[in-house]
ROBA-579760 format. One record per residue (C-alpha): z, x, y; residue number from 1. Coordinates in nm, 4 decimals, decimal comma. Each point is the difference from the previous one (the first is absolute). Example, Ala and Ser with C-alpha at 12.3 -4.5 7.8 and 13.67 -1.06 7.14 Angstrom:
BEGIN
(atom (0,7800 1,2300 -0,4500) 1)
(atom (-0,0660 0,1370 0,3440) 2)
//
This chain:
BEGIN
(atom (22,7604 12,8133 24,4597) 1)
(atom (-0,1863 0,3046 -0,0941) 2)
(atom (-0,1584 -0,0073 0,4270) 3)
(atom (-0,3296 0,1940 -0,1129) 4)
(atom (-0,1073 -0,2161 -0,3529) 5)
(atom (-0,3235 -0,0318 -0,0701) 6)
(atom (-0,0754 -0,2914 -0,2842) 7)
(atom (-0,0029 0,1153 -0,3215) 8)
(atom (-0,3848 0,0899 -0,1476) 9)
(atom (0,0331 -0,1615 -0,2953) 10)
(atom (-0,2927 -0,2188 -0,2604) 11)
(atom (0,1068 -0,2627 -0,2759) 12)
(atom (-0,1393 -0,0014 -0,3691) 13)
(atom (0,0889 -0,1777 -0,3171) 14)
(atom (0,1476 0,0497 -0,2894) 15)
(atom (-0,1967 -0,1751 -0,2204) 16)
(atom (-0,2871 0,1063 0,1110) 17)
(atom (0,0074 0,3168 0,2261) 18)
(atom (-0,1843 -0,1512 0,2211) 19)
(atom (0,0833 0,1191 0,3405) 20)
(atom (-0,0330 -0,2125 0,3812) 21)
(atom (0,1139 0,0260 0,3205) 22)
(atom (0,3479 -0,1798 0,1124) 23)
(atom (-0,0540 -0,3323 0,2258) 24)
(atom (0,3477 0,0486 0,1002) 25)
(atom (0,1566 -0,2500 -0,2098) 26)
(atom (-0,1397 0,0615 -0,3403) 27)
(atom (0,1987 -0,1114 -0,3038) 28)
(atom (-0,3150 -0,0731 -0,2755) 29)
(atom (-0,3018 0,2319 -0,1390) 30)
(atom (-0,2558 -0,2055 0,1987) 31)
(atom (-0,3266 -0,1339 -0,2609) 32)
(atom (0,2871 0,0256 -0,2880) 33)
(atom (0,0955 -0,3016 -0,2586) 34)
(atom (0,2645 0,2583 -0,1959) 35)
(atom (0,3103 -0,0027 0,1426) 36)
(atom (0,0457 0,3643 0,0673) 37)
(atom (0,2442 0,1965 0,2882) 38)
(atom (-0,1363 0,1539 0,2565) 39)
(atom (0,0120 0,3898 0,1326) 40)
(atom (0,0552 0,1734 0,3133) 41)
(atom (-0,2318 0,3401 -0,0446) 42)
(atom (0,0603 0,2246 0,2800) 43)
(atom (-0,1877 0,2140 0,2320) 44)
(atom (0,2815 0,2787 -0,0288) 45)
(atom (0,0589 0,0359 -0,3742) 46)
(atom (0,2512 0,3250 0,0851) 47)
(atom (0,3221 -0,1687 0,1259) 48)
(atom (0,1081 0,1460 0,3338) 49)
(atom (0,3552 -0,0607 0,1105) 50)
(atom (0,0522 -0,1426 0,3793) 51)
(atom (0,3009 0,1454 0,1334) 52)
(atom (0,1927 -0,1258 0,3654) 53)
(atom (0,2044 -0,3010 -0,1478) 54)
(atom (-0,3027 -0,1413 -0,1865) 55)
(atom (0,2592 -0,2235 -0,1870) 56)
(atom (-0,2873 -0,1987 -0,2473) 57)
(atom (-0,2720 0,1278 0,1336) 58)
(atom (0,0550 0,3723 -0,0993) 59)
(atom (-0,2051 -0,0841 -0,2117) 60)
(atom (-0,2822 -0,1984 0,1423) 61)
(atom (-0,3133 0,2269 -0,1199) 62)
(atom (0,0872 -0,2564 -0,3375) 63)
(atom (0,0686 -0,3306 0,1414) 64)
(atom (-0,2321 -0,2562 0,1100) 65)
(atom (0,1257 -0,0361 0,3502) 66)
(atom (-0,1989 -0,1070 0,3374) 67)
(atom (0,3277 0,1186 0,2021) 68)
(atom (0,3843 0,1134 -0,0219) 69)
(atom (0,3392 -0,2471 0,0684) 70)
(atom (0,2790 0,0972 0,1179) 71)
(atom (0,3203 0,0563 -0,2255) 72)
(atom (-0,0835 0,1300 -0,3262) 73)
(atom (0,1393 0,2265 -0,2053) 74)
(atom (-0,1426 0,2197 -0,2875) 75)
(atom (0,1463 -0,0304 -0,4093) 76)
(atom (0,2397 0,3011 0,0155) 77)
(atom (-0,0286 0,2897 -0,3232) 78)
(atom (0,2111 0,1600 -0,1180) 79)
(atom (0,1435 0,2274 -0,3130) 80)
(atom (0,3353 -0,1504 -0,1262) 81)
(atom (0,3346 0,1407 -0,1256) 82)
(atom (0,2226 -0,1782 -0,0568) 83)
(atom (-0,1671 -0,2958 -0,1712) 84)
(atom (-0,2043 0,2684 -0,1891) 85)
(atom (0,3598 0,1865 -0,1077) 86)
(atom (0,1087 -0,3466 -0,1921) 87)
(atom (-0,3042 -0,0549 -0,1762) 88)
(atom (-0,0333 0,3467 -0,0962) 89)
(atom (-0,3467 0,0391 0,1811) 90)
(atom (-0,1834 0,3411 0,1061) 91)
(atom (-0,2638 -0,1399 0,2535) 92)
(atom (0,0681 -0,3574 0,1557) 93)
(atom (-0,1548 -0,0972 0,3130) 94)
(atom (0,1172 -0,3641 0,2266) 95)
(atom (-0,2710 -0,1399 0,1950) 96)
(atom (0,2791 -0,2150 0,2413) 97)
(atom (-0,1303 -0,2664 0,1643) 98)
(atom (0,2765 -0,1801 0,2518) 99)
(atom (0,2711 0,0892 0,2248) 100)
(atom (0,2014 0,3257 -0,0223) 101)
(atom (-0,0640 0,1487 0,3383) 102)
(atom (0,0914 0,3152 -0,1033) 103)
(atom (-0,2208 0,1059 -0,2069) 104)
(atom (-0,2905 -0,1703 0,2141) 105)
(atom (-0,0387 -0,2999 -0,1580) 106)
(atom (0,0017 -0,2637 0,2843) 107)
(atom (-0,0981 -0,3261 -0,2026) 108)
(atom (0,1309 -0,2622 0,2019) 109)
(atom (-0,0493 -0,2732 -0,2791) 110)
(atom (0,1148 0,2501 -0,2972) 111)
(atom (-0,3255 -0,0581 -0,1340) 112)
(atom (-0,3335 0,1757 -0,0949) 113)
(atom (-0,1447 -0,2913 0,0940) 114)
(atom (-0,0073 0,1063 0,3439) 115)
(atom (-0,2209 0,2364 -0,0988) 116)
(atom (-0,2902 -0,2900 -0,0636) 117)
(atom (0,0977 -0,1826 0,2506) 118)
(atom (-0,0904 0,3418 0,2725) 119)
(atom (-0,3086 0,0188 -0,1530) 120)
(atom (-0,1287 -0,3332 -0,0840) 121)
(atom (0,0618 -0,0896 0,3918) 122)
(atom (-0,1114 0,3281 0,1425) 123)
(atom (-0,3697 -0,1505 -0,2483) 124)
(atom (0,0241 -0,3149 0,2586) 125)
(atom (-0,2390 -0,0035 0,2887) 126)
(atom (0,1784 0,0306 0,3248) 127)
(atom (-0,2328 -0,2854 0,1205) 128)
(atom (0,0963 -0,1826 -0,3143) 129)
(atom (0,0998 -0,3481 0,0879) 130)
(atom (0,0650 -0,1883 -0,3298) 131)
(atom (0,4019 0,0066 -0,1256) 132)
(atom (0,0352 0,2492 -0,2717) 133)
(atom (0,1794 -0,1660 -0,3427) 134)
(atom (0,2175 0,1151 -0,2363) 135)
(atom (0,1825 -0,1330 -0,3140) 136)
(atom (0,3140 0,2164 -0,1269) 137)
(atom (0,2840 -0,0086 -0,2072) 138)
(atom (0,1810 0,1693 0,2982) 139)
(atom (0,0112 0,3666 0,0587) 140)
(atom (-0,3507 -0,0069 0,1127) 141)
(atom (0,0336 -0,3122 0,2644) 142)
(atom (0,3042 0,2038 0,1644) 143)
(atom (-0,2838 0,3277 -0,0208) 144)
(atom (-0,2349 -0,2479 0,1640) 145)
(atom (0,1886 -0,1696 0,2266) 146)
(atom (0,1132 0,3406 0,1365) 147)
(atom (-0,3123 0,1321 0,0635) 148)
(atom (-0,1574 -0,2858 0,1730) 149)
(atom (0,2576 -0,1070 0,2201) 150)
(atom (0,0600 0,3192 0,1522) 151)
(atom (-0,4303 0,0602 0,0247) 152)
(atom (-0,0378 -0,3845 0,0980) 153)
(atom (-0,1909 -0,0759 -0,2796) 154)
(atom (0,0136 -0,3997 -0,0733) 155)
(atom (0,0732 -0,0334 -0,3597) 156)
(atom (0,0981 -0,3475 -0,2578) 157)
(atom (0,2612 0,1240 -0,2328) 158)
(atom (-0,0242 -0,2118 -0,3570) 159)
(atom (0,3212 0,0140 -0,2135) 160)
(atom (0,2604 -0,1418 -0,2667) 161)
(atom (0,2729 -0,1642 0,1781) 162)
(atom (0,2652 0,0884 -0,2385) 163)
(atom (-0,1261 0,4243 0,1554) 164)
(atom (0,0077 -0,0770 0,3224) 165)
(atom (0,3200 0,1796 0,0001) 166)
(atom (-0,2054 0,3318 0,0077) 167)
(atom (-0,1266 -0,0798 0,3221) 168)
(atom (0,2555 0,1854 0,1941) 169)
(atom (-0,1155 0,2459 0,3190) 170)
(atom (0,1815 0,2293 0,2416) 171)
(atom (-0,0856 -0,1711 0,2710) 172)
(atom (-0,1665 -0,3481 0,0639) 173)
(atom (-0,3458 -0,0006 -0,0281) 174)
(atom (-0,2736 -0,1269 0,2367) 175)
(atom (-0,1495 -0,3298 -0,0629) 176)
(atom (-0,2889 0,1078 -0,0885) 177)
(atom (0,1254 -0,0064 -0,3881) 178)
(atom (0,0408 -0,3781 -0,1905) 179)
(atom (0,1677 -0,0399 -0,3056) 180)
(atom (-0,1625 -0,3155 -0,2031) 181)
(atom (0,2273 -0,0322 -0,3282) 182)
(atom (-0,0168 -0,1820 -0,3242) 183)
(atom (0,2161 -0,1747 -0,1491) 184)
(atom (0,3768 0,0731 -0,2028) 185)
(atom (-0,0803 0,1432 -0,3705) 186)
(atom (-0,3465 0,1057 0,1287) 187)
(atom (-0,1552 0,3408 -0,0663) 188)
(atom (-0,2110 0,2492 0,1142) 189)
(atom (-0,2699 -0,1389 -0,1893) 190)
(atom (0,0448 -0,3125 0,1633) 191)
(atom (-0,0341 0,1770 0,3811) 192)
(atom (-0,3111 0,1535 -0,1099) 193)
(atom (-0,1454 -0,3662 -0,0636) 194)
(atom (0,1569 -0,1000 0,3309) 195)
(atom (-0,1970 0,2528 0,1610) 196)
(atom (-0,3283 -0,0092 -0,1380) 197)
(atom (0,0084 -0,3314 0,1871) 198)
(atom (0,0909 0,1577 0,2678) 199)
(atom (-0,3014 0,2245 0,0430) 200)
(atom (-0,2713 -0,3091 -0,0919) 201)
(atom (0,1405 -0,1551 0,3597) 202)
(atom (-0,1541 0,0912 0,3012) 203)
(atom (0,1659 0,3285 0,2269) 204)
(atom (0,1503 0,1916 -0,3346) 205)
(atom (-0,0990 0,3063 -0,1832) 206)
(atom (0,1020 0,1380 -0,3332) 207)
(atom (0,1753 0,3283 0,0258) 208)
(atom (-0,1610 0,0006 -0,3791) 209)
(atom (0,2817 0,1873 -0,2008) 210)
(atom (-0,1158 0,2107 -0,2545) 211)
(atom (-0,3351 -0,0445 0,1390) 212)
(atom (0,0544 0,1384 0,3146) 213)
(atom (-0,0517 0,3677 -0,0613) 214)
(atom (0,2067 0,0432 0,2715) 215)
(atom (0,2870 -0,1552 -0,1450) 216)
(atom (-0,0238 0,2905 -0,3077) 217)
(atom (-0,0835 0,2953 0,1717) 218)
(atom (0,2557 -0,1214 0,2453) 219)
(atom (0,2751 0,0314 -0,3330) 220)
(atom (-0,2277 0,3248 -0,1289) 221)
(atom (0,1920 0,2049 0,2661) 222)
(atom (0,3051 -0,0009 -0,2124) 223)
(atom (-0,2055 0,2209 -0,2387) 224)
(atom (-0,1658 0,1930 0,2719) 225)
(atom (0,3735 0,0628 0,1252) 226)
(atom (0,1376 0,1319 -0,3327) 227)
(atom (-0,3594 0,2441 -0,0634) 228)
(atom (-0,0030 0,1536 0,3521) 229)
(atom (0,3389 0,0662 0,0106) 230)
(atom (0,0082 0,1279 -0,4034) 231)
(atom (-0,3419 0,1949 0,0135) 232)
(atom (-0,0887 -0,1524 -0,3299) 233)
(atom (-0,0391 -0,3227 -0,1509) 234)
(atom (0,2533 -0,0958 -0,1982) 235)
(atom (-0,0084 -0,0770 -0,3441) 236)
(atom (0,1552 -0,3479 -0,0339) 237)
(atom (0,0518 -0,2709 0,2666) 238)
(atom (0,2774 -0,2835 -0,0641) 239)
(atom (-0,0279 -0,3270 0,2118) 240)
(atom (0,1061 -0,3570 -0,0322) 241)
(atom (-0,2729 -0,2770 0,0324) 242)
(atom (-0,0197 -0,3291 0,0553) 243)
(atom (-0,3927 -0,0137 0,1034) 244)
(atom (-0,0757 0,3126 -0,1196) 245)
(atom (-0,1364 0,1157 0,3479) 246)
(atom (0,1675 0,2815 0,0673) 247)
(atom (-0,0989 0,1554 -0,2937) 248)
(atom (-0,3085 -0,1060 0,0117) 249)
(atom (0,0090 0,2395 0,3414) 250)
(atom (0,1769 0,3012 -0,1439) 251)
(atom (-0,2725 0,0695 -0,2511) 252)
(atom (-0,3045 -0,0744 0,2478) 253)
(atom (0,2207 0,2702 0,2230) 254)
(atom (-0,0248 0,1747 -0,2754) 255)
(atom (-0,3472 0,0348 -0,0599) 256)
(atom (-0,0559 0,0945 0,3728) 257)
(atom (0,2355 0,3059 -0,0450) 258)
(atom (-0,1467 0,0913 -0,2983) 259)
(atom (-0,3561 0,0376 0,2212) 260)
(atom (0,2033 0,1669 0,2183) 261)
(atom (0,0236 0,2499 -0,2268) 262)
(atom (0,3113 0,2016 0,1652) 263)
(atom (0,2731 -0,1901 -0,2135) 264)
(atom (-0,1379 -0,0155 -0,3631) 265)
(atom (-0,1800 -0,1733 -0,2552) 266)
(atom (0,2168 -0,2402 -0,1650) 267)
(atom (0,0920 -0,3536 -0,0258) 268)
(atom (0,3074 -0,1438 0,0490) 269)
(atom (0,1239 -0,1713 -0,2738) 270)
(atom (0,0655 -0,3431 0,1981) 271)
(atom (0,3356 -0,1332 -0,1635) 272)
(atom (0,0527 -0,3565 0,1360) 273)
(atom (0,2925 -0,2103 -0,0559) 274)
(atom (0,1159 -0,3346 -0,0166) 275)
(atom (0,2741 -0,2429 -0,0004) 276)
(atom (0,1093 -0,1821 -0,2532) 277)
(atom (-0,0536 -0,2722 -0,1204) 278)
(atom (-0,2392 -0,0321 0,2464) 279)
(atom (-0,2946 0,2385 -0,1741) 280)
(atom (-0,3732 -0,1291 0,0567) 281)
(atom (-0,1176 0,3030 0,0126) 282)
(atom (0,1990 0,1948 -0,2381) 283)
(atom (-0,0803 -0,3232 -0,2635) 284)
(atom (-0,3592 0,0795 0,0681) 285)
(atom (-0,0670 0,3605 -0,0621) 286)
(atom (0,2015 0,0216 -0,2998) 287)
(atom (-0,2093 -0,2047 -0,1631) 288)
(atom (-0,2910 0,1280 0,1568) 289)
(atom (-0,1513 -0,2454 0,1837) 290)
(atom (-0,1420 0,0669 0,3098) 291)
(atom (0,0351 -0,3469 0,0998) 292)
(atom (0,3261 -0,1516 0,1204) 293)
(atom (0,1247 -0,1667 -0,3257) 294)
(atom (0,0664 -0,3836 0,0464) 295)
(atom (0,3839 -0,1060 0,1666) 296)
(atom (0,1669 -0,2832 0,0106) 297)
(atom (0,0635 -0,1309 0,3666) 298)
(atom (0,3399 -0,0989 -0,0529) 299)
(atom (0,1268 0,2624 -0,2396) 300)
(atom (-0,1261 0,2438 0,3529) 301)
(atom (0,1975 -0,1422 0,2383) 302)
(atom (0,2608 -0,0102 -0,2794) 303)
(atom (-0,0202 0,3937 -0,0534) 304)
(atom (-0,0516 0,0304 0,4030) 305)
(atom (0,3207 -0,1714 0,0646) 306)
(atom (0,2368 0,3067 -0,2758) 307)
(atom (-0,1753 0,2552 0,1813) 308)
(atom (0,1506 0,2478 0,2496) 309)
(atom (-0,3304 0,1408 0,1508) 310)
(atom (-0,1802 -0,3378 0,1103) 311)
(atom (-0,2549 0,2428 0,1560) 312)
(atom (-0,1526 0,0496 -0,3214) 313)
(atom (-0,0745 -0,3503 -0,0884) 314)
(atom (-0,3434 -0,0268 0,0545) 315)
(atom (-0,1506 -0,1677 -0,2813) 316)
(atom (-0,3767 -0,0078 0,0699) 317)
(atom (-0,0289 0,3874 0,0821) 318)
(atom (-0,2842 0,2323 0,0546) 319)
(atom (0,0082 0,1437 -0,3532) 320)
(atom (-0,3434 -0,1290 -0,2152) 321)
(atom (-0,2417 0,0615 0,3087) 322)
(atom (-0,2383 0,2882 -0,0182) 323)
(atom (0,1864 0,2348 0,1506) 324)
(atom (0,3420 -0,1617 -0,0145) 325)
(atom (0,2862 0,1336 -0,1814) 326)
(atom (-0,1142 -0,0080 -0,3903) 327)
(atom (-0,2947 0,2516 0,1318) 328)
(atom (0,3228 0,1942 0,1341) 329)
(atom (0,1726 0,0624 -0,2842) 330)
(atom (-0,2828 0,0189 -0,2575) 331)
(atom (-0,0718 0,2652 0,2813) 332)
(atom (0,2278 0,1745 0,0546) 333)
(atom (0,1490 -0,0531 -0,3556) 334)
(atom (0,3172 -0,1790 0,1609) 335)
(atom (0,2463 -0,2952 -0,1166) 336)
(atom (0,1344 -0,2671 0,0300) 337)
(atom (0,3845 0,0013 -0,0388) 338)
(atom (0,3196 -0,2662 0,0916) 339)
(atom (0,3346 0,0315 0,0874) 340)
(atom (0,2612 -0,2589 -0,0201) 341)
(atom (0,2719 -0,1752 0,3486) 342)
(atom (0,2240 0,2331 -0,1943) 343)
(atom (-0,1579 0,3508 -0,0624) 344)
(atom (-0,1308 -0,0023 0,3832) 345)
(atom (0,3801 -0,0743 0,1535) 346)
(atom (0,1200 0,3071 -0,2156) 347)
(atom (-0,2926 0,1758 0,1784) 348)
(atom (0,0675 -0,1055 0,3431) 349)
(atom (0,3466 0,1285 -0,0107) 350)
(atom (-0,1119 0,3433 -0,1803) 351)
(atom (-0,2439 0,0469 0,2893) 352)
(atom (0,2475 -0,0804 0,2264) 353)
(atom (0,2732 0,2374 -0,1421) 354)
(atom (-0,2942 0,2690 0,0135) 355)
(atom (-0,1627 -0,0341 0,2730) 356)
(atom (0,1654 -0,1720 0,2421) 357)
(atom (-0,1743 -0,2412 0,0391) 358)
(atom (-0,0403 -0,4068 -0,0767) 359)
(atom (-0,3609 -0,1336 -0,1453) 360)
(atom (-0,1451 -0,2892 -0,0631) 361)
(atom (0,0325 -0,1926 -0,3433) 362)
(atom (-0,4275 0,0235 -0,0183) 363)
(atom (0,0776 0,3949 0,0285) 364)
(atom (0,3043 0,0039 -0,2189) 365)
(atom (-0,2200 -0,1620 -0,3276) 366)
(atom (-0,2872 0,2642 0,1024) 367)
(atom (0,3398 0,2771 -0,0613) 368)
(atom (0,1139 -0,2091 -0,2612) 369)
(atom (-0,2921 0,0164 -0,2087) 370)
(atom (-0,0567 0,3949 0,0582) 371)
(atom (0,3441 0,0519 -0,1308) 372)
(atom (-0,0833 -0,2193 -0,3311) 373)
(atom (-0,2954 0,2165 -0,0636) 374)
(atom (0,2137 0,3161 0,0284) 375)
(atom (0,2607 -0,0926 -0,1837) 376)
(atom (-0,2540 -0,1411 -0,2852) 377)
(atom (-0,1813 0,3335 -0,0148) 378)
(atom (-0,3249 -0,1166 0,1606) 379)
(atom (0,0447 0,2274 0,3396) 380)
(atom (0,0250 0,3587 -0,0113) 381)
(atom (0,2991 0,0879 0,2302) 382)
(atom (-0,1996 0,2747 0,1988) 383)
(atom (-0,3163 -0,1541 0,0269) 384)
(atom (-0,0723 -0,0766 0,3791) 385)
(atom (0,0814 -0,3903 0,0886) 386)
(atom (-0,0919 -0,1955 0,3101) 387)
(atom (0,2771 -0,2865 0,0418) 388)
(atom (-0,1305 -0,2054 0,1890) 389)
(atom (0,3494 -0,1265 0,1903) 390)
(atom (-0,1893 -0,3532 0,1483) 391)
(atom (0,3342 -0,1377 0,2208) 392)
(atom (0,2982 0,1401 0,1015) 393)
(atom (0,2468 0,0569 0,3173) 394)
(atom (0,0417 -0,4110 0,0693) 395)
(atom (0,3865 0,0479 -0,0101) 396)
(atom (0,0059 0,3042 0,1968) 397)
(atom (-0,2083 -0,2317 0,2685) 398)
(atom (0,2126 -0,2904 -0,0042) 399)
(atom (0,2982 0,1937 0,0357) 400)
(atom (-0,1647 0,1650 0,3319) 401)
(atom (-0,1810 -0,3110 0,1216) 402)
(atom (0,0714 -0,3469 0,1141) 403)
(atom (-0,2749 -0,2363 -0,1912) 404)
(atom (-0,2223 -0,2764 0,1159) 405)
(atom (-0,1495 -0,1907 -0,2981) 406)
(atom (-0,3064 -0,2117 0,0504) 407)
(atom (-0,0157 -0,3782 0,0373) 408)
(atom (-0,3077 -0,1880 -0,1916) 409)
(atom (-0,2103 -0,1955 0,1859) 410)
(atom (-0,1670 -0,1674 -0,1975) 411)
(atom (0,1713 -0,1971 -0,3557) 412)
(atom (-0,2901 -0,0665 -0,3104) 413)
(atom (-0,0095 -0,1576 -0,3157) 414)
(atom (-0,1080 0,1159 -0,2934) 415)
(atom (-0,3680 -0,0179 -0,0774) 416)
(atom (-0,0598 -0,1739 0,3396) 417)
(atom (-0,3521 -0,1348 0,0903) 418)
(atom (-0,2367 0,1816 0,2255) 419)
(atom (-0,0002 -0,2824 0,2847) 420)
(atom (0,4131 0,0448 0,0046) 421)
(atom (-0,0508 0,3931 0,0721) 422)
(atom (-0,2039 -0,0850 0,2704) 423)
(atom (0,1914 -0,1995 0,1557) 424)
(atom (0,2885 0,1537 -0,0035) 425)
(atom (-0,1604 0,3059 0,0681) 426)
(atom (-0,0968 -0,2418 0,3460) 427)
(atom (0,3610 0,0585 0,0713) 428)
(atom (0,0414 0,2998 0,0904) 429)
(atom (-0,0384 0,2049 0,3511) 430)
(atom (-0,1407 0,3427 0,0117) 431)
//
């Protein structure tokens, strides 16, 4: 924690109308507006001053909407690639690394950049908050929020598909303030979101908010803050794999703040986001030139989710069409949506390990594979300044060095339960 920390000063703004208003502590929508729109944090400090003294993620607290700092955080680490860059004949490849690799100062023990979200969101929570925070996840987000809430005694209910609970591993047992509700075998991320939406209709439970939570997006935006403050200028390209696209929206918003800061240049990074084929709802909508998501047969979507290795990218209802969402981010930056197969990702993962010496997650490998495809096709200048967002890495290293503990479910649900059943089962929990 930062002992002399004072809450960050900011206001909120509707992307759709530009209206600026005060935060009541947990606003997720613009008051009085009917059109769905994201809201943004407008920080009092327009120039970013980095905090020192081992501040972890809160190094970037000037641009995080937080009331307090929490223990245990680690910031993303950016470095100029040598091995991978040489293999790909790139002269200006910068890797922003979120994961576990203590030798470079990367100490995210859940091995995922989802920790940037969790420390920011939970830092936004009022310490006097009596409600239980509710988070839906396909794995990595749940692990990150569980770690942060356990270490800081924040009541949390996770909603996760049963098939994904193997991802809920930890280096030590969790505080009982963290509980787990699961949807059945064969369910996916969309089902866990549906369950969480029912839970937050019950007394005593608080919706985390997903992409609508400015703290989640600005936490993820620290990857770009890390890159730009390390490099000294805004990159030309930003590569990341996406399920919801929230990280790319966050990158765009951070880019705009850095332009306003004025010290790092005035260009907008081209957002190059990628999906794991054959699960391609964002890719298909973008290639069709459609702001609206295209129809996606539910059974086919579930089948496609079972086929992809990067399960964390399996969001069927991403914040793509909403005002201020991924569609607008891609349009404003001249970006593109790419795709890569499981095989291409495996090859990329092996190349990263051979050249950079650390294992990466399948989602990060999808981003690398799509970047390699752009290079091969001649659509990416090998001398361009590129930020490659490695959103998860070091799990193999962490597991070699630690004994693991797994979170067991507290509640089991069938798909599409009624609100009455949800209330009844929640009533059996002891907080």
